[in-house]
N, C-alpha and C positions, 0 to 999 in steps of 0.2 A: 744741378745737374739733371738731366732728362730723365723724367721716370718713364717714358715714353717705350712699349715692348713689340719686338719685334712681329709683327701679323702671327706667323708659324710658329713663335714663342708665346703668343697668345691664343691659339688655336686648338694645342695642345694640351692648354694648362686649364681651359673650359676641358674638351675632352676628359681631360682626366678628372675633375670637381663631379660631373657627371655623371661618371663610370661611380663614384663613390657616393653623392645624392643615392643613384636611382633604387639602390636594396633598403633605402632606409624611407624613400617617398611609398614603395611594395609594400613591407614591413607593416610602415603605418595605416594602408589601405586596408592590408586584412587585418588586422585588429580593428579597424573603425566596422569593419562587416560582420564580426566572427561574432557569433549568438552568444549571449552571456549564459553561462551555466547554472540559470538561478541558484540556489542553497543546496542543492547536488554535493551529499556528502560521502556514496557510496557508488561503488561502481554501476552498480542499477536503478541508484535514482542519477548518475548523469548520463546512463544512456536513455534513460527517460525526459530526461534534460533534454539532449540535443534531438531525441525525435519530435520531440514538441515542437523547436524551437525549425526542423528544417520543414514540420507542418506547419506554422506560419506563413515561412517565405511560401509554398507552395501555394496554400490556399487564401492564405489572406494576405494578399496584392497591400494593399492600403494598413497595412498591419506588418509593415518585415521584422519590427523588433518584436514578436508578442516571445515572452520565454513562460517556461515555468514557474508557477508559484509558489511558496514558501509550505512545504507540506505540512498535515494537521503530523502529529508529532504520534498518533495513535496508528496513522498510515506507518508501515511495511511494505517496501517495494522488491516481489522477490524478482527472480533471476531468471530470463528468459534468453531461452536459446536461439530462437530466429528474430525476423523481421518487427516491433512493434506495429500492431495498425490502429492506426487514431482515427477518429472522427469526429464530430460535432450532434450529437441525436436531439440535442433542445435548439438543434438551431444557429445558438451565441459560438462562438468562438471564446468567451471566454470557461467557458463548460466541455471539456472534452469528456471522450471514453477513448481509453487507451486497455488495448487488447491483444494478450500476446498468446500466439499456435501453440508453443510446444516450450514449458508444459501450459494447459489452458487454465488461464485467469483474465481477469481482468478491472481495472480503474478509473474511478472517476476525481479527474483536476482539473483544477483553478489555472488558468493564465493570467499574465498580465503583459504592458507594455513597457516598457522599458524608455520610450519615448516621453510618456508621462510621468514615468515617476521622479524626476525630480516635483515637478508641481504637486503631485500626488504625495510627496512627501514636507512639503512646506504648507500643504492645506490640513494633512491628513496624517501627522509624524506615526500614529499607530495602524498597520494594516487590517482593514476589515476582515474580523475573517468570518465564515458562514456561523449565522447562528446556531444552529444545531446540523446534527450529520443523522443519518440514519442506515441500518444494513440493509442491501440489496441482493435480493440473487443473480449471481450470475451464472445460469441457467435454470431451466426447464426441472423442479423439482416437485419430488412427486410424495403425498403423505406414504408416512413410517420411514423419511430417510433420516438416516443421524450426521447431521451436517459437520462439515471441516472449513474449514477455515480459506480452501481453495476455490471453495460452493459459492463463496460471500463477495461482498467487499462494503467498503463506506460510500456513501454518496451526498454532496451536500440538501440538506431538506429545500423543496422551492415551497410557493403558494399551494401548489396542487396534489404537497402530501402532508398530510394529516400527523402532526408529530404526538399527538397525544398519546396514543398507544403504541408506539413504533420501538422497536426494540434501536437503538440506539451507542451499543459499544458490540466489537465483535465477539467479547466475552462473554454475552448474554444469552446469542443464540449457537458458536462453537458447542459440540458434543450434545444440541437438547436434539430431539425429534419430532418432526413435525407432525402436525396432527390432519393437515390439508395441503391440497396442492397450489403451488405459488409457480407463476408463472418467468421468466426469463426478465430482470432489471424487474419487477416487482419488489418494493419494500418489506418485510418483515415486522408483521404485530408479536404482541405477547400472545395474542390468540394461537397464533398460528403454531405453536412453541410450546413444547413438555419437555422435560427432565428427562432425554432414554436412560434405556435399560441397558445399563454398562455391566451388571453383573446378572447371566443368566443360569438358573438352577441347572445344580450338574457341573458347572464349570469350573476349574482351579483357579484359587485365586491368590493371589500374593498380599497377604495381611503382616501388616508394621507392626511391631512393640517398639515402646519405649520413643519419651519425645526430644529425649538427650540426644543429638545427633552424634556423642562422643559413642553411644550406644545405642544402637538400635538396630535390633532383631529382628528377621524376616522370615515366616515360615509361609510356606504353598498349604491351603485349605480350600475344603471342597464346597461348592455353596449350595447353601440347602432352599433357600427362593430366589428368584429374580426377586432385581433391585435399582436401585434410581441413582442419579446422583444426587451425595449427603444423604440418602437411604438408611435406617439401619439393615442388613441381610445379615442371618445365623451360616454361620462355617464350620465342619466340620472335621475333625483330626481323623484320617481317615487309620490310622491306628491303633488309637486310643478309643476314639468311639465320642471323644469327649468334643461337646458345642461351645461356641464362643458367639457374641453377638459386635460386630464390626459397623463401621461406617464406608458407604462405600466413596475416594475418593476419584476416583479413575476407570479407566476400562482394566475388570478384574483384576483391579485393587482397594485396597483399603485399609483401614489404621483401626488399632483394637481401640475399645472405648474403657 
């Protein structure tokens, strides 16, 4: 029996096959071109990863597969209400600065190329992380400023940044007080900060009594002296006139000794 088909039937069959194959080909092409969103786990990290990938496509045409590298566990990406601004202040696409106009914050992040990821994985199974990080000022900070997380960010240390006396975690800087001006982008050092005055004389302080979380009493007392984080402060009960010594643990917060 002959297997030859009528030309019109063959033409219709070919058209139907093309119609079924075309969506598959287009979907495959889009998947190949879509940027990889790195290791982002939160909506803020997803937005950051997308912005970095788009910046790479627009500014580094020879590296169209540029993507956000794994973030350090200490970095928390805040939410940004507007489009992120990205640039390479160090002249290298491997280290980018990400700035948010609203609310105002910035981060320094590392990138990698997905094209070379396979060869890098074969030659170096573990991803190379920066040896050290340093705390830098997001804006010009003046003497006497009490530091908050929005004023600071972590940046990989480079050869031009001595790290022997630099602050290396945000916890070392937050709630500290500057003793000298620090320009935007400059690292903070130990001699730039001191424990801030968190309790001022005459302020009402919330003091906690009892270490057992099941039974804890809080009372408001008046501070009789100024005190910094970790220092002892004398507090007075305005009704009884009795004074008690406590340890400062936060802004107008203390725990009884």
